[in-house]
C-alpha positions in Angstrom: -49.1 69.5 46.2 -48.1 69.3 50.2 -49.1 65.6 49.8 -47.4 65.3 46.8 -44.7 66.2 48.8 -45.4 64.4 52.0 -45.6 61.4 49.6 -42.0 62.3 48.1 -40.8 62.7 51.5 -41.8 58.8 52.6 -40.1 57.6 49.2 -37.2 58.9 49.7 -36.8 57.7 53.4 -37.4 54.9 52.6 -35.2 54.7 49.4 -32.3 55.5 52.1 -33.1 53.5 54.5 -32.8 50.7 52.0 -29.6 51.7 50.7 -28.4 52.5 54.3 -29.5 48.8 55.3 -28.1 47.2 52.1 -24.4 46.8 53.0 -25.4 45.2 56.2 -27.1 42.6 54.2 -24.3 42.4 51.6 -21.9 41.6 54.4 -24.2 38.5 55.6 -23.9 37.2 52.0 -20.3 37.4 51.6 -19.6 35.7 54.4 -20.6 32.5 52.3 -20.8 33.8 48.7 -17.7 35.3 46.9 -18.4 38.3 45.9 -17.8 37.7 42.0 -20.6 35.7 41.6 -22.7 37.5 44.0 -22.3 40.4 42.1 -22.6 38.6 38.5 -25.7 36.8 39.2 -27.3 40.0 40.8 -26.8 42.2 37.9 -27.6 39.8 35.7 -30.8 39.5 37.2 -31.0 43.0 37.6 -30.7 43.8 33.9 -33.0 41.2 32.5 -35.9 42.6 34.9 -35.1 45.9 33.7 -35.0 45.0 30.0 -38.5 43.4 30.7 -39.4 46.8 32.2 -38.4 48.7 29.2 -40.2 46.4 26.7 -43.5 47.1 28.9 -43.1 50.4 28.4 -42.5 50.2 24.5 -38.9 51.8 24.7 -36.1 51.1 22.7 -34.1 48.2 23.9 -30.7 48.2 21.3 -28.8 51.3 22.2 -27.0 53.1 19.4 -23.6 51.4 18.1 -21.9 54.6 18.9 -22.4 54.0 22.7 -21.3 50.4 23.2 -17.9 51.0 23.7 -19.2 53.7 26.8 -21.8 51.1 27.8 -18.9 48.2 27.9 -16.7 50.6 30.0 -19.0 51.6 32.5 -20.2 47.9 32.8 -16.4 47.0 34.1 -16.3 49.8 36.3 -19.8 50.1 37.9 -20.2 45.8 38.4 -16.3 44.5 37.9 -14.8 47.1 39.8 -17.1 49.2 41.8 -19.3 46.3 43.1 -16.6 43.7 43.4 -14.1 46.1 45.8 -17.4 46.6 47.7 -18.5 43.6 48.5 -14.7 42.0 48.8 -14.1 45.1 51.2 -17.0 44.0 53.5 -14.9 40.7 53.8 -12.4 43.2 55.6 -13.9 46.0 57.1 -17.2 47.1 58.7 -20.5 48.5 57.5 -19.9 51.7 59.1 -16.8 52.4 57.2 -18.4 51.7 54.2 -21.3 53.8 54.5 -19.1 56.5 55.7 -16.6 56.3 52.9 -19.4 56.1 50.1 -20.6 59.6 51.0 -17.3 60.6 49.2 -18.8 59.8 46.1 -20.0 63.6 44.7 -16.5 64.6 46.3 -14.3 62.5 44.1 -17.2 62.8 41.2 -16.1 66.7 41.1 -12.6 66.1 41.6 -12.2 63.7 38.7 -14.4 66.0 36.5 -12.1 68.9 37.1 -8.9 66.7 36.0 -10.7 65.1 33.2 -13.1 67.8 31.5 -11.6 71.1 33.4 -14.5 71.7 35.5 -14.1 75.1 37.1 -14.4 74.8 40.8 -14.7 77.6 43.5 -12.6 78.3 46.2 -15.5 77.0 48.7 -16.1 73.6 46.8 -12.0 72.9 46.7 -12.5 73.6 50.6 -15.2 71.1 50.6 -12.9 68.7 48.4 -10.2 69.0 50.9 -11.9 68.5 54.2 -13.8 65.5 52.6 -10.5 64.0 51.3 -8.6 65.0 55.0 -11.6 63.3 56.7 -11.6 60.1 54.8 -7.7 60.1 55.1 -8.3 60.2 58.9 -10.7 57.4 58.8 -8.8 55.3 56.4 -5.5 56.0 58.6 -7.6 55.1 62.0 -6.7 58.7 63.3 -3.0 57.4 63.5 -0.1 59.7 62.1 2.2 56.5 61.7 -0.3 54.6 59.5 -0.3 57.7 57.1 3.4 57.4 56.8 3.8 54.0 56.3 0.8 53.4 54.3 -0.8 51.2 56.5 -4.3 51.3 56.0 -7.2 48.4 56.1 -7.2 47.0 52.7 -10.8 47.0 53.0 -10.9 50.6 53.5 -8.9 51.0 50.6 -11.3 48.8 48.2 -14.2 51.0 49.7 -12.2 53.8 48.5 -11.5 52.3 45.0 -14.8 51.5 44.4 -16.3 55.0 45.1 -13.2 56.5 42.5 -14.9 53.8 39.9 -18.4 55.1 40.5 -17.2 58.6 39.9 -15.8 57.5 36.6 -18.9 55.9 35.6 -20.8 58.5 36.3 -18.6 61.1 34.7 -19.3 58.9 31.1 -23.0 58.6 31.9 -22.9 62.5 31.0 -21.7 61.6 27.4 -24.2 58.9 26.1 -27.5 59.9 28.4 -28.7 62.3 25.2 -28.6 58.5 23.3 -29.7 55.8 25.9 -32.3 56.3 28.3 -31.5 56.0 32.2 -33.3 52.5 32.8 -31.7 51.3 29.4 -28.2 52.5 30.4 -28.3 50.6 33.9 -29.6 47.3 32.1 -27.0 47.4 29.2 -23.9 48.1 31.4 -25.3 45.9 34.5 -25.4 42.9 31.5 -22.2 43.7 30.2 -20.4 44.5 33.2 -21.7 40.7 34.8 -20.9 38.8 31.8 -17.5 40.0 31.3 -16.8 39.5 35.4 -18.3 36.4 35.5 -16.1 35.5 32.1 -13.0 36.9 33.5 -13.3 35.2 37.2 -13.9 31.7 35.2 -11.0 32.1 32.8 -8.7 32.3 36.1 -10.6 29.6 38.1 -12.5 31.9 40.7 -16.0 31.3 39.6 -17.1 29.5 42.8 -20.8 29.2 43.6 -21.8 27.9 46.9 -23.5 24.5 47.3 -26.3 26.1 49.4 -26.5 29.3 51.1 -27.9 29.9 54.9 -31.7 31.4 54.8 -30.0 34.3 56.4 -27.7 34.7 53.5 -30.2 33.9 50.8 -32.9 36.4 52.2 -29.9 38.9 52.4 -29.2 38.2 48.8 -32.5 38.9 47.7 -32.7 41.9 49.8 -29.6 43.2 48.0 -31.2 42.4 44.1 -34.8 43.6 44.5 -34.8 45.8 47.3 -31.9 47.6 46.7 -31.7 47.3 43.5 -34.8 47.7 42.1 -37.6 48.8 44.4 -35.6 51.6 46.0 -34.2 52.9 42.6 -38.1 53.1 41.7 -39.3 54.8 44.9 -36.0 57.3 44.5 -36.9 58.3 40.8 -40.7 58.9 41.8 -39.4 61.0 44.7 -37.0 63.0 42.7 -39.6 63.8 40.4 -41.7 65.7 42.6 -39.2 67.3 44.9 -36.1 67.9 42.2 -32.7 66.1 42.9 -31.4 68.8 45.0 -33.8 68.4 47.9 -33.9 64.7 47.2 -29.8 64.7 48.0 -30.5 66.1 51.4 -32.3 62.3 52.4 -28.6 60.8 51.6 -27.3 61.8 54.7 -29.8 59.3 56.3 -27.5 56.6 54.6 -24.2 56.7 56.9 -26.6 57.0 59.9 -28.8 53.9 59.2 -25.7 51.9 58.4 -23.6 52.9 61.4 -26.9 52.0 63.8 -27.0 48.1 61.7 -23.5 47.6 62.0 -23.9 48.4 65.8 -27.0 46.7 66.5 -26.4 43.8 64.6 -22.8 43.0 63.5 -21.2 44.2 67.1 -19.3 47.2 65.5 -18.0 50.0 67.6 -18.4 53.9 66.3 -14.8 55.0 66.9 -13.8 58.3 67.2 -11.9 58.5 64.3 -14.7 57.6 62.2 -16.9 60.0 64.0 -14.2 62.9 63.2 -13.7 61.4 59.6 -17.6 61.1 58.7 -18.1 65.0 59.9 -15.4 66.1 58.1 -16.6 64.2 54.8 -20.1 65.4 55.5 -19.0 69.0 55.7 -16.8 68.8 52.4 -20.0 67.7 50.4 -22.2 70.5 51.7 -19.7 72.9 50.7 -19.3 71.6 47.8 -23.2 71.3 47.1 -23.5 74.7 48.9 -21.7 76.7 46.1 -23.3 74.2 43.1 -24.9 75.4 40.2 -28.7 75.7 40.0 -30.7 72.9 40.6 -33.5 73.7 38.3 -31.5 73.6 35.5 -30.2 70.1 36.6 -34.1 69.2 37.0 -34.9 69.9 33.7 -32.1 67.7 32.5 -33.2 64.8 34.9 -37.0 64.9 34.3 -37.2 65.3 30.7 -34.2 64.2 29.3 -33.4 67.3 27.4 -29.9 68.0 26.6 -30.0 70.6 23.8 -28.2 73.3 25.8 -24.7 74.8 24.9 -22.3 72.2 25.2 -19.6 74.2 27.1 -22.3 75.4 29.6 -22.9 71.7 29.7 -19.6 70.1 30.6 -18.9 73.4 32.7 -21.8 71.9 35.0 -21.2 68.2 34.7 -20.2 67.2 38.0 -23.0 68.5 39.9 -25.3 66.7 37.4 -23.1 63.9 37.8 -23.6 63.6 41.6 -26.9 64.3 41.3 -27.5 61.9 38.2 -25.7 59.0 39.8 -28.3 59.2 42.8 -31.2 58.0 40.7 -29.2 54.7 40.3 -27.2 55.0 43.3 -26.3 51.5 44.9 -27.4 50.0 41.8 -23.2 50.2 41.2 
């Protein structure tokens, strides 16, 4: 048992280090390649690889017809909006800001779950949401009251925040179809539909431009983003989470902003500002308050690991944001 836990810890640490490093490599790529073709090609490759894995495992490839609208919407949210805004934002802002703002995902998911499916939130959870949103606002404004009053925010940071909203909506839709489609099939189909739609729309408006040749640094970085961040890390995360459970695994996610900040400072000559430190502390503190008052983790583990959703529907919906925030981490940074 102890050996299994050590193995799980090693897998989860490797995963979060990969996801923490990934924005730096993505920044190297967007210097030479437009975010739209970068995103479309990436998810086409990821989707085809996952389809091959599903076929090898003998799983059904074609999802039920009733899930197609949800999968298409998830493709638009996950690929077109979430990833394109992330990669475009990296052209205007820093890796440090991206990794800090990315920690807002469970907060945004909980808030949207409250608005859209009327999930109940306790007082401490509301306090956590307020703390994280204040931290995000402080980070977006660079600690300037004038920037808040005049809405003079860095466009890259605004795009980062937009990507988190899109991912939260994606996660909420996952809850509605997870009992009909396997997790790998959801990623594969939504990724393929999203990448094809994004490419078609960009080509129609004349914005799908491929670079003639990528430098060795950009090409190597792109391969890392596709295979290390998109496939290897996901497999590691699933294996580690299967051993220790999603609640304990979520703790390892705190490694990501630390790794991202270190990479930004060491390799991209970024500076860690006081506003970034204060904003990061407020955001992570809010996430802690949200998790600290969440529902029992063992119930979510049963759903995640067995796929058994044969539970009371109202009880299930009341726990959806907690489930979403855990579930998205099985596929975090795939989108």
